[in-house]
C-alpha positions in Angstrom: -21.1 31.1 14.1 -19.4 34.4 14.9 -18.7 37.0 12.2 -15.4 38.7 11.5 -14.4 41.6 9.3 -11.0 43.1 8.6 -9.6 45.9 6.4 -6.2 47.3 5.6 -5.0 50.2 3.4 -1.4 49.5 2.4 -0.9 53.2 1.6 -1.9 54.1 5.2 -5.0 56.0 4.0 -7.8 56.1 6.5 -10.8 53.8 6.4 -14.0 55.1 7.9 -15.3 53.4 11.0 -18.9 53.9 9.9 -18.2 51.5 6.9 -16.7 48.9 9.2 -19.7 49.1 11.6 -22.1 48.7 8.6 -20.1 45.8 7.2 -20.0 43.7 10.4 -23.6 44.6 11.2 -24.6 42.8 8.0 -23.3 39.7 9.8 -25.7 40.3 12.8 -27.3 36.9 12.6 -23.9 35.3 13.2 -24.0 36.7 16.8 -26.5 36.6 19.6 -25.9 40.0 21.2 -23.4 38.7 23.8 -20.3 40.4 22.5 -18.9 42.6 19.8 -15.9 44.8 19.3 -13.5 46.7 17.1 -9.7 47.2 16.9 -8.4 50.2 15.0 -4.9 51.3 14.1 -3.8 54.9 13.4 -6.2 56.4 15.9 -3.8 58.2 18.2 -1.2 60.0 15.9 -0.6 62.7 18.5 0.5 60.0 21.0 2.0 57.5 18.5 5.2 57.0 20.6 3.2 56.2 23.8 1.4 53.0 24.9 -2.4 53.6 24.8 -3.8 51.6 27.7 -7.6 51.0 27.5 -9.1 49.7 30.7 -12.6 48.6 31.9 -13.6 48.7 35.6 -16.7 47.3 37.2 -17.0 50.1 39.8 -15.5 53.3 41.1 -13.4 51.4 43.6 -11.8 49.4 40.8 -11.3 52.7 38.8 -9.3 54.2 41.7 -7.3 51.0 42.3 -6.5 50.8 38.6 -5.5 54.4 38.3 -3.2 54.0 41.4 -1.6 50.9 39.9 -1.1 52.6 36.5 0.5 55.7 38.0 2.7 53.5 40.3 4.1 51.5 37.3 4.1 53.9 34.4 4.8 57.5 33.4 1.4 58.9 32.5 1.4 61.5 29.8 -2.4 61.9 29.5 -5.5 60.2 30.9 -9.2 60.5 30.2 -12.5 58.6 30.1 -13.2 56.9 26.8 -16.1 58.8 25.2 -19.3 56.8 24.8 -22.9 57.4 23.9 -26.0 56.3 25.8 -27.5 53.3 24.0 -30.9 52.1 25.2 -30.1 48.4 24.7 -26.9 48.5 26.8 -28.3 48.5 30.3 -25.0 48.5 32.1 -21.4 49.1 31.1 -18.1 49.3 33.0 -16.2 52.5 33.6 -13.9 52.9 30.6 -10.6 54.8 30.8 -7.6 55.3 28.6 -4.0 56.3 29.5 -1.1 57.2 27.3 2.0 56.0 29.0 5.7 55.1 29.0 7.1 52.3 31.2 8.4 53.4 34.6 6.8 54.7 37.8 6.4 58.4 36.9 10.1 58.5 35.8 11.1 58.9 32.2 14.6 57.8 33.0 13.4 54.5 34.6 14.0 52.4 31.5 17.5 53.5 30.9 18.4 52.9 34.6 16.9 49.4 34.6 17.8 48.0 31.2 19.8 44.7 31.2 22.5 45.2 28.6 23.3 41.5 28.7 19.8 40.5 27.5 18.3 43.6 25.9 19.7 45.7 23.2 17.3 48.6 22.9 15.0 50.7 25.0 12.1 49.5 22.8 12.7 45.9 23.7 12.7 46.7 27.4 9.5 48.7 27.0 7.7 45.8 25.2 8.7 43.3 27.9 7.8 45.7 30.6 4.3 46.5 29.2 3.6 42.8 28.5 4.3 42.0 32.1 2.4 45.1 33.2 -0.8 43.9 31.5 -0.7 40.4 33.1 0.1 41.8 36.5 -2.7 44.4 36.2 -5.3 41.8 35.2 -4.3 39.6 38.1 -3.9 42.3 40.7 -6.9 44.6 40.2 -10.2 43.0 41.1 -13.0 44.1 38.8 -10.8 45.6 36.1 -8.9 44.4 33.0 -6.9 45.8 30.1 -8.7 45.9 26.8 -5.6 47.0 24.8 -2.1 48.5 25.4 -0.5 49.1 22.0 0.9 52.2 20.3 -1.4 54.3 18.1 -4.2 51.7 18.3 -7.1 50.8 20.5 -9.7 48.1 21.2 -13.3 49.0 21.8 -15.5 46.1 22.8 -18.4 45.0 25.0 -21.6 43.0 25.4 -24.0 43.8 22.6 -24.6 43.5 18.9 -22.0 45.2 16.6 -24.3 48.1 15.7 -24.9 48.7 19.4 -21.3 48.6 20.4 -20.4 50.7 17.4 -22.9 53.3 18.4 -21.8 53.1 22.1 -18.2 53.8 21.3 -18.9 56.3 18.5 -17.0 54.1 16.0 -18.6 56.1 13.2 -16.4 59.1 14.2 -13.2 57.1 14.0 -10.8 56.4 11.1 -7.9 54.0 10.8 -5.7 52.3 8.3 -6.3 48.8 9.7 -9.6 47.6 11.2 -10.7 44.3 12.9 -14.3 43.8 13.8 -16.2 40.9 15.5 -19.7 39.7 16.2 -19.8 37.1 18.9 -21.8 33.9 19.4 -20.2 32.4 22.6 -20.5 28.7 23.0 -18.0 27.4 25.6 -17.3 30.6 27.5 -19.3 33.2 29.5 -20.5 36.5 28.1 -18.8 39.5 29.7 -17.0 42.6 28.6 -13.6 41.1 28.9 -14.6 38.0 26.9 -15.7 40.1 23.9 -13.3 40.2 20.9 -10.8 41.5 19.8 -8.2 40.2 22.2 -5.0 42.2 22.3 -1.5 42.4 23.7 0.9 45.2 22.8 0.2 45.9 19.1 -1.3 42.4 18.4 -5.0 42.0 18.1 -7.1 38.9 17.1 -10.7 38.2 16.1 -11.8 34.6 15.8 -14.6 32.6 14.5 -14.6 29.0 15.7 -13.3 27.0 18.6 -9.7 26.2 19.7 -10.0 22.6 21.0 -6.3 22.6 21.8 -6.7 25.5 24.2 -5.5 23.5 27.2 -2.3 22.5 25.6 -1.7 25.9 24.0 -2.4 27.6 27.3 0.0 25.4 29.2 2.7 26.0 26.6 2.4 29.8 26.5 2.2 30.1 30.3 5.5 28.3 30.5 7.0 31.3 28.8 5.6 33.9 31.1 2.2 34.7 29.6 -1.0 34.5 31.7 -4.4 33.6 30.3 -6.9 35.4 32.6 -9.8 36.4 30.3 -11.7 33.1 30.4 -11.9 32.3 26.7 -9.8 30.3 24.2 -9.1 33.2 21.7 -6.8 35.2 23.9 -4.1 32.5 23.6 -3.8 33.3 19.8 -2.7 36.8 20.4 -0.1 35.6 22.9 1.3 33.0 20.6 1.8 35.5 17.8 3.5 37.9 20.2 5.7 35.1 21.6 6.9 33.7 18.2 7.2 37.0 16.3 8.4 39.5 18.9 10.2 37.3 21.5 11.5 34.4 19.3 12.1 36.4 16.2 10.2 34.2 13.8 8.7 35.6 10.6 4.9 35.9 10.4 4.9 33.2 7.7 6.7 30.7 10.0 4.4 31.6 12.9 1.4 30.9 10.8 2.9 27.5 9.8 3.5 26.6 13.5 -0.1 27.5 14.4 -1.8 25.9 11.4 0.6 23.7 9.4 -0.2 21.4 6.5 -1.2 17.8 7.2 1.7 15.3 7.5 0.6 13.6 4.3 0.7 16.9 2.5 4.2 17.6 3.8 5.4 14.2 2.6 4.1 15.0 -0.9 6.0 18.3 -1.2 8.5 18.5 -4.0 10.6 21.3 -2.6 12.9 19.5 -0.2 14.0 22.8 1.5 10.4 23.8 2.2 9.5 20.3 3.3 12.4 20.3 5.8 11.4 23.7 7.1 7.8 22.8 7.7 8.7 19.4 9.3 11.0 21.1 11.7 8.4 23.7 12.7 5.8 20.9 13.3 8.3 18.8 15.3 9.7 21.5 17.5 6.5 23.4 18.4 3.6 20.9 18.5 2.2 22.5 21.7 1.5 25.7 19.7 -0.5 24.1 17.0 -4.2 25.3 17.0 -6.7 22.4 16.7 -10.3 22.9 15.9 -12.4 24.8 13.4 -11.3 28.4 13.1 -11.0 31.5 10.9 -8.9 34.3 12.4 -7.8 37.8 11.5 -4.7 39.1 13.3 -2.8 42.4 13.1 0.2 44.0 14.7 -0.2 47.5 13.1 2.0 46.8 10.1 0.3 43.7 8.7 -3.1 42.1 8.5 -3.1 38.3 8.6 -6.0 36.1 7.6 -5.9 32.4 8.3 -8.0 29.2 8.4 -7.5 25.9 10.1 -6.0 23.2 8.0 -9.3 21.7 7.0 -11.1 25.1 6.4 -14.0 24.4 8.6 -15.0 28.1 8.9 -15.6 30.5 6.0 -13.3 33.4 5.2 -13.3 35.4 2.0 -11.2 38.3 0.7 -11.4 41.2 -1.7 -9.1 43.9 -3.1 -9.8 47.4 -4.3 -6.8 49.6 -5.1 -4.5 49.7 -2.0 -7.2 48.2 0.2 -7.7 44.6 1.2 -10.8 43.3 2.9 -11.7 40.1 4.7 -15.0 38.8 6.0 -16.9 35.7 7.0 -19.4 36.5 4.2 -19.0 38.2 0.8 -22.0 40.5 1.6 -19.7 42.7 3.7 -17.9 43.7 0.5 -21.0 45.4 -0.9 -20.5 48.0 1.8 -16.7 48.1 1.9 -15.8 47.8 -1.8 -18.8 47.4 -4.1 -16.5 48.0 -7.2 -13.7 45.7 -6.1 -11.1 44.4 -8.5 -11.4 40.8 -7.3 -12.9 38.5 -4.7 -11.5 35.1 -3.6 -12.0 32.4 -1.0 -9.0 31.8 1.3 -7.3 28.4 0.9 -7.0 26.2 3.9 -3.8 26.7 6.0 -2.5 29.2 3.4 -2.6 32.5 5.2 -3.0 35.9 3.4 -0.5 38.3 4.8 -1.0 41.9 3.7 1.5 44.5 4.9 1.6 48.3 4.7 4.4 49.7 2.5 6.1 51.8 5.2 5.4 52.7 8.8 7.8 54.4 11.1 6.4 53.6 14.5 6.1 49.8 14.2 
């Protein structure tokens, strides 16, 4: 089950949130009202150089503890409640706040004073590592609170409800962005709560997922060996951490990372005629088997400069694509395209373990 929708404009033109809500709502029967959410890029241009931390807190005590923690560990440029509407079907929701920050305890010079020139070359590298560790420490330290997202010029808006309800609650119809991810959840092996709704996010990475990661235990053990902490009680969060680890920390290309996570079958590798490609894929499979994702899945992933669509290597979950001008769309079902691009140039079904990677032409802040 589960429904996923993604959209990207390679020219950085804005896509209306109202269209995304309508497109994912067409997949309403793929969920059961226990989780939905949206990720949008390009939403905070006035704060594009700052990390936008979205948090959810169960009560006022957690709000105060969270705010104290954020102010003690970051320089806060601006802070406010996330605007929401009253929605009759949403009986309860956490306190929702957002902060626009730089690393360092209220000290803009903190990074420069604490950078390790032997290991880190730039201020940005330090900031990314700092914010990654900040998120994990926050989620572990503040009872009744968690970080929904912490990337630049992007945000995650998610909760317990159907996609039309969560869209109305967060006023997604008033938003615009050049990349969107949307999710309609049907939880099977994990509980329903606001932190378990998709998308899952770390820094600029966000993931929405339809399916089940049966290798979660192995994947979790592997990524936690490298300093990541899986605290949100669902298998999907590990995917965002694996992309961050391989692309940002290890310096792998997105293509190689996709190969590590969902490689061809061994018999298919043996039949490859390109010896160089065969050797490359064999090495990736042999060196990183703990990162391979087993189980049926279709996922959409973004880091603000690319949108990645990928299936498991047996294609056990549906994923279709469409193109219209500079815009590319992905969905669990083709009916979403009747909303997003009714006069599309082409529509196609994604091939198994052959990811579609669509990138924007130029972006300064990624």
